[in-house]
N, C-alpha and C positions, 0 to 999 in steps of 0.2 A: 848296542845300539835298546835301549828300552824296548818292547813291543806293547801295542796297547790292544785289548779286547776287544773283536769285529761284536759282539751282540749289541742291539741297539740299546742305546742308554747307559751300556756298563762303561765307566772312565776307568778299567783298571789298569795301570798299567803292571810289566813285567818290575821285580822289585831290585830297589837299587843296591851296590855292596853297604854294606853294614846294614841293613833293615830285616825285618824278623817275617813279614808275609809269605805263607807257607803255599800262598797260591802257583799252580802253573799252569802253563797253556798246552793245549791239543789241535793238528791240522782239521780240518774239515775233510773226510773220508771220501778216496776218490770210488769206491766199492763197496758191498754193493751197492747199485744204482739207487734201491730202494732205500737205503738207509740216508744217503746222499744227500736225495729230495727231501726228505724228512727235514734234514739237519736244513741246507736250504730255505724251505717251507718255515721253519721254527726263526735265522737269526734274521728271512725278511729279505735275500737274494734271489739270484737267478744265475744262471750258467753266463748269462751277458755280463754280470757284475759283479762275481765274485773272481776275488784275487788273490795268487797262490799263495802272496805270505798272510793269507788271514787268520787269525788262531782265534781259540775263545777260549776265556781262561776254566778253571777248575772250578770256581764259584757259584754254576749253573748247571752241575749233576748234584744229584742226592749224594751225602758225604761225602763231598768235595774232589770224588775220583770218579772218572769216567769208564765206565762197567761195556762190555762189550754189547751191541744194540741200544746203546743209551744216546737220547736226543738232546740237546741243551733246555734247559726252560726259562724263563728270566728270575724266578725264586723259589729254588727246589722247598722249601720252608714254607710255601706257598701254595706252590704249584702244584699239580699232580704232575707226576714222573712220566715223560715217555719214553716209551722201549718198544724197540724193531727187533722180530722173532728173526733170531738168522736161523734157527736149528736146522733148516732144511737148503741152506741158499749155501752155495761156495761161492769163495773171493777171490777166486783166480781167471774172473774174466765172462766165467759160462755164469753169468745169474738166472737163477730160477731152474736150477738142473738138481736134481734129487738126491743126497748122498747117499739115501738108503733103496739103490734100486735093489731088484732082484735078481738073482745073475740066473735063474734056471731059464732056457731056452725057450719053455712054452710064453714064458712073459715078455719075450723079445720081440716089436713090430717086425713082419716080414720086409726085407730090403724090397725097396723100389726097385721096378724094370730099368738097363739101361737106356737109353734112347738108340733110335735108328740115327745112322748117319745121315739120310736122308730129312730125317727132322731139325736134327740138329742145321743141317743148312739152312732150311727155312728160316730155323729163328735169327739165323746170323743174316739172312737179306732182309726179314721185319726191322731187326735193329737195326739195319744200316739205311733204311728207307728213313724211318724215324729221324735218324740222326740230317738226314739233308729236307726235313723240314724243322725249319726252328722258329718258325711262325706261331705252330702248333704246343711249342715247346712252353711251359709252365714253370714259375717259379715263385714259391711262399715268398712275400712280402717279410720284410722283418717287421716285427711290432715296434711301436714309436717311442720315443725315448720322453720319459716325465721327469722332471729334478728339483727335488728341494734343495733351495740355492743356499739358504740360512738356515739347516737345522737337520739332524742326523737321523730323530726319530719317527719313524715312516709306520707306524706299527698301525695306524687307522688308519692310513693312506692306501698301503698296500691290499686290503681283503674288496677295497672300491677297486682300484685298478688294474689287478693283477693280471685277468683276462683279459686287458683292450690294452696292455701300453707295459711298458719296463721302465720298472722307478726305481731312481736312483738319490743318497740325497750328497751335496755338499759340505757344508758345512763352514759355509764362507761368509766373510764379514766384505768382500770388493769381489769385481769381475776379476781379480790377476790371480788370487785364489780358485777360480774355477776351474775345471777340467778341460780338456781340449775338446774330449769326446762330446764332454756334454754342450762345449759353446761350437762344436760339430754336428752335431747331432740330436739335439734336444727339440720336442717341439713344441713340448709345452713346460712352465716353471712354476713352481709355486713359492712365496717368501711370504719373511712376517714384515715386522719393521725395524729388522737389525743391518737391512744390505740397503744399500739406492743403488737404482737402472735409471742413470740420467744417458741422453743420446750416443754419448759414445760409450758408453756400458752397453746399450742394445744392440748396436751396429756389432758389436762384437761376434753375437747369435745369429748364425749364418739357416739357421732353419724355423727358426720359433714363430709358432703362431698366435700362443695366445699363453697371457702372464695372468694367472690370481691370488691375489690378497688375501693372505689366511687373516682376515680382519675390515673394518669397515673404513679405515684412511689409506689413502692410496698417495699421498702426499712423498712418497719414495720411489715414484715412477713417474717417467716423464711421459703422459698419456698420449699427448697431441706426435712426438718424438717417434713413440710407438704405432699409430697410429697411421704416418705415413708409411711405417716402413711395413704395413701389412701386421700388425702384432695388435690382437683385441686385450685388452687389459680388462680385466672384472674383480670383485671385490664380494664380500660374505657381509650386506650392510646390516642385517638383524645381529650381527656378534656381537656378546656382549653388552645390548641394551639394556639389560633390567637389571646387570651388575653393575655396570656403569653409572646408572641410575642412584641404586643403593651405595655404593662409594660416593658419591656428588654425593647423597644425605649425611652419609657419616662425617665426612669431611666439614658440611655447613655444621652440623650440630659439634661438631670440637672444635670449631674457633666459636660458636655463639659460649657457649659452655664451659671453653677451656679444660674438657677433658682429659688434652693431652699433655698440659703441661702440668695440670693436677698428679698424673698420675705418674710425671717424671720425677717432680717433688716427690713422692712418696719412695718410689723406687729409689733414688737418690740419698736415703735414709733422712730425710726432714721431717721432724715433728710437727702437726699443725693441731695447735692445741688451742681452744677458745675460740669464741666468736670472732676475736681482732685477726687473730693471726689468719683465720680461715677469711677476710676480708683483705685481708692484705694478696695473701697467693691468689685468690681469684679475681683481682681486682681486674676488669675489662670483662665478666660476663655479665649473659645480654637476656633478656628474656625475650622469646622467640614468638609468640602469639603477636601480633598487629605489626611486625616487620615487615619490609617492601621487598620481597628477593626480585633479581633483574635477571632473566632468562637473556641470554644474545645464541638464539639460534634454537627456531622452535621444530627442529628432526623430531626423531624416534626417541633419542635419551633427552633431548630437551622438555617434551612435552610429558616422558614419563618424571622426571626430575621437578613438573610444574606441578603435578599431581600427587607426587608426593608429599609437596611440598605443603601445598593446600591442608593437605589433612594435618599438618603441625600449626595450623594458624598463621601461614607469612600471607600476604596482599601479593601475588604474582602478579607481573606486568613482565612482558617480552616484547623484542625486536627482531624482523625475519622480515627483509623486503622482497625477499623470496617465496612468503606466503602468498596465496589467495586468501581473500576477504572472505570472512565469515569463521574462520576457526576459531578465534577468540571465542564466538559465542558459544561453539560448541562445544568448548572446553571450559567454559566460563573462569576464562581471563580477561587481563587488562592491554591490549596492544598500543605501543606506541611508534612511532613513524619516524622517530630522529634518534638516532645514538647518542645524543646530550640529553634528550628527553630520560631517556634510560638509564644515563648515569645519575643524573642530575635527582631524580626519586628514587635510586635503589639504597636501601643500607646493605645489601649484598647483592654483590653481582657474579655471575656463576658463567661461564662461554662453555659452548656449546657447537662449535661451528669447526666446518673444516680450515686447510692451512692453503691457500695458493699466493700468488705473487702479489696479489692486489694487497689482501689484508695482513699481511705482514706485520708484525707488532702494533696490533690493531688498541693493545693498548697502550700507551707508551707516556713520558711524560707530560704531553698535552690533555691528554684523554682523561688520567691520572687526576689530574687539577679540575678537571667536571665533577666527579663523583664527588660524595659527601664526605666530609669531616669523617675519618677514623667508621668508611665504611670495610666490608669484608670482599675478599678477590677471592673467589675458585675456579681452578682450570682443572680437567680430564680431557680439554679435547685434543691440543696439539700445542707443544711447547711454542713455539715460533709465533703464537698469538700475543705473547705476554714480550715486552721489552724485562729484561732481568733485572739491567741496572737501575731501569728509572722505578721498576718496583722494590727494589731494595731499598736506594734514597728514600723511596715515599713510607714502606716501615721503621725507618731509623727515626724519620722525621714524625712519625705517627699521622701521618695522613690518612694512612690505610691502616686500620688496629689490628687485623691478620691477615694473612691468607696460605692458604694450602693448594699443593700444586702434586698432580698426579704425571703431570708430563713439563719437562723440561726444553730447552732447546737444543742443549748436546747432550744426548743421550746415549751409552747409562750416566746418570748423574752423580757428579760427585765433588764436595763440596770443596778440596782442594781446587784454584784457582778460577772459582765461581762466583761471579759479583752479590750472590745469596749467600757467602762463606760466613759473615757475620751478622745476617741480618735477624733481627729479634722476632716473636710471633708469626713462625712460618713453620710447617706442616709440608715435608717433601714423600711422598713416596714412589715407587720405581715404575710407573707408567706399569701400574697392576691394575688399576680400576674394573678391567674388563673378562677378570678374571675368577672363575670356579670353577669346580670340576665339572660341571657340566655343558659350561660355556666353552670349554676346551675342544670338548669333545664333538660339538656340535660346528664350530665352525672346520674345523678340520676334515668331518664329513660333507659339510659344504662346499667348503673348497674342491675336493677331490671328487665331487660329483658333477661342480661345474665342468672340470677338466675332463670326466668321463662324458657329458655331453658333446664335448666340442671333439672329440676324438670320433665318437661314434655317429653324430649328428653331422647338418648341414649348419656351417658357420657363416655369420653371426648370428641368423635368426632362432637356433637353441641354445645362445646364452643367456642366461634370465637376468644378470647383474654385470654388464659391460657397461663399463663408464664413457669408452672416447667412440662411438658407433660417430658420430660426427666427423671423426678425422677416418675411419676406417671407409665410409666412402670416397672422401678425395683420396685416398691411400690405394685404390683399384684392386679394393676386397670385390672383384669378381670370380675368381676359382681360387677359393680354400684349397690349401695342399692337403691337409688331414683326412679327407672323407670325401672329395672329388667333386662335392656336391657345387652349386652357381646360383648366383641370382643377380638378375639382371640390372644396369646402373639407375635407368627410374623406377624397376620397383623399390630398390634401397633407398633412392630418394625420398619416395613416398612413404616408405616404413617408418625412416629414421627421420623424416623432417623436422624442423627444431621448432617449439610449438611458437606464438605471436609473443613481441615483448610484451611485457609488463611494466608501466608508469608505478614509479613508487612517488606516493604525495610528499610535498617537499613545502620547506616552511614560506612562509609568503614573503613574495618578491624573487625568490629564487627558478633557476632556467628547471623545469623539468628534466629529469635526467633517467633516460631506457634504459632499462637492465634487461638481462638475459631472461629469459626463466625458464630453469633448473628443476621446475614444479615436478614433482614423484621422486624425488632423489632420498634414498633410506635416510640421511645425516644431512639437516638443513647445509645447503650451499653454501660455503664462506663466505664472507658479508664485504662487499666491495668497500674498499675506504675510501673508494672515490663519493660514495654515500658520507662517509664521515665527514670529508672533506668540502662538501658542499653545503653539510648543516656545522660544522663546528671549524677546521680550521681557518675557513674565511673568515675576517673581520665584522664584529656584530656590532651593528650600533647601538644595540640593548646589551647594556650591563648585568651578567648576569650572581648574582649574588648567592655564594656559596651557603647551605646551611650548617652551622656551627654542630 
């Protein structure tokens, strides 16, 4: 069986028959203890999480060979080597004993005198008395276990949590791949978006008290079921706001100026000479100034996109029934109060709302017909907001001129078997709009900080971004297990009481619809399709003409 290197982020496996890779493996040393501690610290492990079969490949040592006292590093060509001086340490189990002892009688310490029989008996009696009093016996409580469920790199989280918790990684795509020890003992869990935790998955964890989503969206966790089980769910709402807004503008510019397709033509060897060939290749490119951009969901990312779009000359309108009145004045934007109005007025529609059961396939065959002929569609929010079959058909018919999607219903996205596989004028990216080197580091530090607050403070008061507090109050969260703090039910109900409902203005003749106010949420809360139904799906006596 091939061996896999246990160093974080190293994917090297032992060579198979017929390969030429000269690397080999070294075991984690058992002694001396100081060298073992340095190795464990370098690979992000502890005595509780180390396994006997763990090996480190030779590429983590200078020159590709481990010498006495060497400690592995991520990249010997970039990182300075680490070496432990073992010259004065023996390896026969008596670490710390010097080899260069002086053998003269004068340098030796005087032997301790033997105890008298009476003193020995006194010590025995005191030990027996202590054994007879178990109530005074104190045992050190084990540190809580925190697991990274769908990743293996804990190099950022480890320094933040190592003094309060034991950190382990699972690198799992489902709960079936998670180790039994994690399911039985983990009190905290961190996850990205590649694993889903439904109610039946959450019930497999026996000690779990807090989940932190390393990102802003949390539609891959059943927050209601988690609350009923006494599990707090948190997110990092400030995660990748600037990056996602910049990526959204990049996609908008690409579909308007057709930069992506023109670059593909040049890459494919097509020679464009003269104005007529450029005109033919760039057919459909549009001027931006004066165009109307419709933003669905004016949360953090939606606001950042709107402000950037204004600088390019867009007229920006938005639809968000959860946003309090007056925000449009402070931002210099135009607000519409129905989804139908936004779709009808917009030359380009961009989605920036979260996903839930109510707004699944918000953009579907019917709502696409409400859009202007030849409009553009951008989605960097959640893939389930768009019916991909209806979008593919609209692209083929030319009703939608071009679309750019960073998120898809099934991820990771592969064209094989997807309804979008043969759709024209489509840009697809792999859910990467959030990423930059800076945002990746910040989101992991924030997630680890939230776990640390949960372990060292009183829950759920200390949690900054708990998204299921209303379910925790009803779930009997009176005495958290992590830290022993408590909170009375009356105090919790007062502190986490929901704000009063907000009535969204309706078209003339319609019944007022009362919506739950999610104010203060980082990303604009999911738009309720009941709003769309009351404004669009219901037949209207007035016929709406589509723009040419």
